[in-house]
Every structure is written in C-alpha cells, then in structure tokens.
C-alpha positions in Angstrom: 46.7 25.6 10.8 43.6 27.3 9.5 42.4 30.3 11.6 40.9 33.7 11.2 43.1 36.4 9.6 43.5 39.6 11.6 40.6 39.1 14.1 41.0 38.4 17.8 39.0 35.8 19.7 36.3 38.0 21.2 35.6 39.1 17.5 35.3 35.6 16.6 32.9 34.7 19.1 30.6 37.6 18.1 31.1 36.6 14.5 29.8 33.1 15.1 27.0 34.3 17.4 25.9 36.7 14.9 25.4 34.0 12.1 23.7 31.8 14.6 21.0 34.4 15.4 20.6 35.1 11.7 20.4 31.3 10.9 17.7 31.0 13.6 15.6 33.9 12.2 15.9 32.5 8.8 14.9 28.9 9.8 12.0 30.2 11.8 10.5 32.4 9.2 11.1 29.5 6.7 8.9 27.1 8.8 6.6 29.4 10.8 6.2 32.9 9.5 3.8 32.2 6.4 1.5 29.6 8.3 1.3 31.8 11.2 -0.1 34.8 9.2 -2.2 32.2 7.7 -3.7 31.4 11.0 -4.4 35.1 11.5 -6.8 34.9 8.5 -4.5 36.7 6.2 -5.0 35.1 2.6 -2.0 32.8 1.3 -0.7 35.3 -1.2 -0.4 38.2 1.1 1.3 35.9 3.8 3.6 34.7 1.2 4.5 38.3 0.5 4.9 39.6 4.2 7.1 36.4 4.7 9.2 37.2 1.6 9.6 40.8 2.5 10.8 39.6 6.0 12.9 36.7 4.6 14.9 38.8 2.0 16.4 41.4 4.3 17.6 38.9 6.7 19.2 36.7 4.0 21.0 39.6 2.4 22.6 40.4 6.0 23.3 36.5 6.3 25.1 36.6 3.0 27.2 39.6 3.9 28.1 37.9 7.4 29.0 34.5 5.2 31.3 37.1 3.1 33.1 38.5 6.3 33.8 34.8 7.5 35.1 33.7 4.3 37.4 36.9 4.0 38.5 36.1 7.6 39.3 32.3 7.1 40.9 32.8 3.5 41.7 36.4 3.0 40.4 36.5 -0.5 38.1 39.4 0.2 37.5 40.8 -3.2 36.6 37.3 -4.9 34.1 36.4 -2.5 32.7 40.0 -2.4 32.1 39.6 -6.2 30.4 36.5 -5.6 28.0 37.8 -3.1 27.2 40.6 -5.1 26.2 38.6 -8.0 23.9 36.7 -5.6 22.2 39.7 -4.3 21.8 41.6 -7.6 20.4 38.5 -9.1 17.9 38.0 -6.0 16.7 41.3 -6.4 15.2 40.9 -9.7 14.5 37.1 -9.5 12.8 36.7 -6.2 11.4 40.2 -5.8 8.1 39.8 -3.7 6.5 43.0 -5.2 7.3 42.8 -8.9 7.9 39.6 -11.3 10.4 40.7 -13.9 10.1 37.3 -15.7 7.2 36.2 -18.1 7.5 32.6 -17.6 9.1 30.4 -14.7 11.3 28.7 -17.5 13.0 31.9 -17.9 13.6 32.5 -14.3 15.2 28.8 -13.8 18.6 29.5 -14.8 18.8 32.8 -12.5 17.5 30.6 -9.6 19.9 27.9 -10.3 22.7 30.3 -10.1 21.5 32.0 -7.0 21.2 28.7 -5.1 24.2 26.8 -6.3 26.5 29.7 -5.4 24.9 30.1 -1.9 25.4 26.2 -1.6 28.9 26.5 -2.7 29.7 29.4 -0.3 28.1 27.6 2.7 29.9 24.5 2.0 33.3 26.5 1.9 32.4 28.0 5.3 31.5 24.6 6.9 34.8 23.3 5.7 37.1 26.1 7.2 34.8 26.3 10.3 35.2 22.6 11.2 39.0 23.0 10.7 38.9 26.2 13.1 36.8 24.5 15.9 38.5 21.3 16.1 42.0 23.0 16.0 43.9 23.9 19.3 43.6 22.1 22.7 40.7 23.9 24.3 37.0 24.3 23.7 36.4 28.0 24.1 33.2 30.4 23.7 33.9 31.3 20.1 34.2 27.5 19.3 31.1 26.5 20.8 29.2 29.4 18.7 31.1 27.9 16.0 29.6 24.7 16.4 26.1 26.0 16.5 26.7 27.9 13.4 27.8 24.9 11.7 25.2 22.6 12.8 22.4 25.2 11.6 24.6 25.9 8.2 24.4 22.1 7.4 20.7 22.1 7.4 20.4 25.5 5.5 23.4 24.3 3.1 21.3 21.1 2.3 18.1 23.2 1.8 20.0 25.0 -0.7 21.0 21.7 -2.4 17.5 20.4 -2.4 16.3 23.5 -4.1 19.0 23.2 -6.7 17.8 19.8 -7.5 14.1 21.0 -7.5 14.9 23.8 -9.9 16.4 21.2 -12.3 13.7 18.8 -11.8 10.5 20.6 -10.5 8.3 18.2 -8.5 11.3 16.0 -7.2 10.5 17.1 -3.7 7.1 15.3 -4.0 5.1 18.3 -4.1 4.4 21.1 -6.8 6.6 23.7 -5.2 6.5 27.2 -6.8 10.0 28.0 -7.7 11.7 30.9 -5.8 11.4 31.8 -2.4 8.6 29.6 -1.7 10.4 26.4 -2.8 13.5 27.5 -1.2 11.7 27.8 2.2 10.0 24.6 1.8 13.5 22.9 1.1 14.9 24.5 4.3 12.1 23.2 6.0 12.6 19.9 4.8 16.2 20.1 5.5 15.9 21.0 9.2 13.0 18.2 9.7 15.8 15.7 8.6 18.3 16.9 11.0 15.9 17.1 13.6 15.2 13.3 13.2 11.8 13.5 11.3 10.6 12.6 7.9 10.1 15.5 5.6 8.5 14.8 2.4 7.7 10.9 2.3 6.9 11.1 -1.7 10.0 12.9 -2.6 12.0 11.2 -5.4 14.2 8.2 -4.1 17.4 10.3 -4.9 16.2 13.2 -2.4 15.3 10.6 0.0 18.7 9.0 -0.1 20.4 12.4 -0.2 18.7 13.3 3.2 19.9 10.2 4.7 23.4 11.6 3.8 22.3 14.9 5.4 21.3 13.2 8.7 24.6 11.0 8.8 26.6 14.1 8.4 24.8 16.0 10.9 24.8 13.4 13.5 28.5 12.8 13.0 29.5 16.2 13.4 27.6 16.3 16.9 29.1 12.9 17.9 32.8 14.5 17.0 31.8 17.6 18.6 30.9 15.6 21.8 34.1 13.6 21.7 36.0 16.8 21.5 34.2 18.2 24.4 34.9 15.0 26.7 38.2 14.6 25.1 39.9 17.8 25.5 37.8 19.8 28.2 38.9 23.8 28.9 41.7 24.1 31.2 
C-alpha cells in the first residue's frame, strides 16, 4: 500500500493543508494580481513586476512542499531535491523580474522548457501517489479531504505547466501572443483553472490545446465523481 513514510496522520493533514493554501495563493495571484494593480492605475509593466515579485517566492515554497511530499511518498529524498534545486536555480536567472540575463527570447526558451517540464513531471508524480493515498484504507479522514482538495487544484496547475510547455515549443498556440516566462505561465494557469471551472478559456487556441483542455476537464470531473462515490460509499465510522 502506498503511504507516507515516517509521518503521522496529523502531520499529513498539515502537509496537505499547507499545499492547498500555497496553491490557492498561486492561482489567485495568477488570475487577479496583475489586473488588480492595473485597476489601481499602476502601469502594466510595474503591475507585472509586482505580480512576479510576489508570485516567485510563493512558487519557491510550493516547490519545496512538493519535494517534501515526494520524499514522504517515495523515500527518494536526494533525487527529488536535486530536481527541485535545478528548477529553483534555473528560475532565478530565467524568470528574474528585475534583470533579464538573456539577450533574446529564443536563448531563454530551452531553460523555460526545462523548468515547466520538470514542474509538470513532479506534479504528475505527486498526483499519482496522492490519489493512491487518498483512496486507500476504509475511512475518509481530515488528511484525505485536504489531500483531495490539493489534488484537484494541482490538476489545474499541472495542466497549466503543460500548456506553457506547449506554448514554449510553439509560441502562439494558446491563441494569443503571450510573452514567454511568468507572463505566459500565469496565463496558462488561468486558462487551466477556467477549464476545470467549467468555462471556456482561449477560444482561439490551436485545436490540440482545445482538445487537451477537454481531457483536463474529463480528468478533473472524473476525480470529483470518484471522490463523491468514495465519500458516499465508505463514510467515516
């Protein structure tokens, strides 16, 4: 049976709760922060810098929590730590809001691809193990409910990473000319959350993106259906 190694149920619930809080902050900042500052009269460039300055530290902490989850699930602490460090170090000089280390966007693209592909990979692994953890055992408890919330939100963020990977490979595939980096990533997260929220995102996106968004909608809805079935079928004693 898949389970956390060397961690009790209270710590597990806290771990899931922490990741839900971080996910909520990331999603809200991706959806609202830049536009909120623009509505206050701050110009677009400064609004973007403020958004990125807030978004990056939260993303760093989010990645560290993912690392702890993966370490707990698999026991392979050092391997995932190396991957996280590669992501964090690459992010520092690739999506730095104050200084651009690259002369052209094409020279930045391989590093952006590496970042978002690795994030997508790690989130996919977390989702895989967390689903087994949540649906194991006879009872639904507090940590499983928080874990369910984290999985649902992570599906949206994970697909956001995947959309951005595709946008890096084929700029413009989202149907809009997005600036590669945190700007495109936050747009892709926003697009992904509109999909699992039951709304249309970018109607002018390439057909493959639109079809992939259908897959995302099916996966997220299927997870909710299975979770409801689990709650009704095996209530807490």
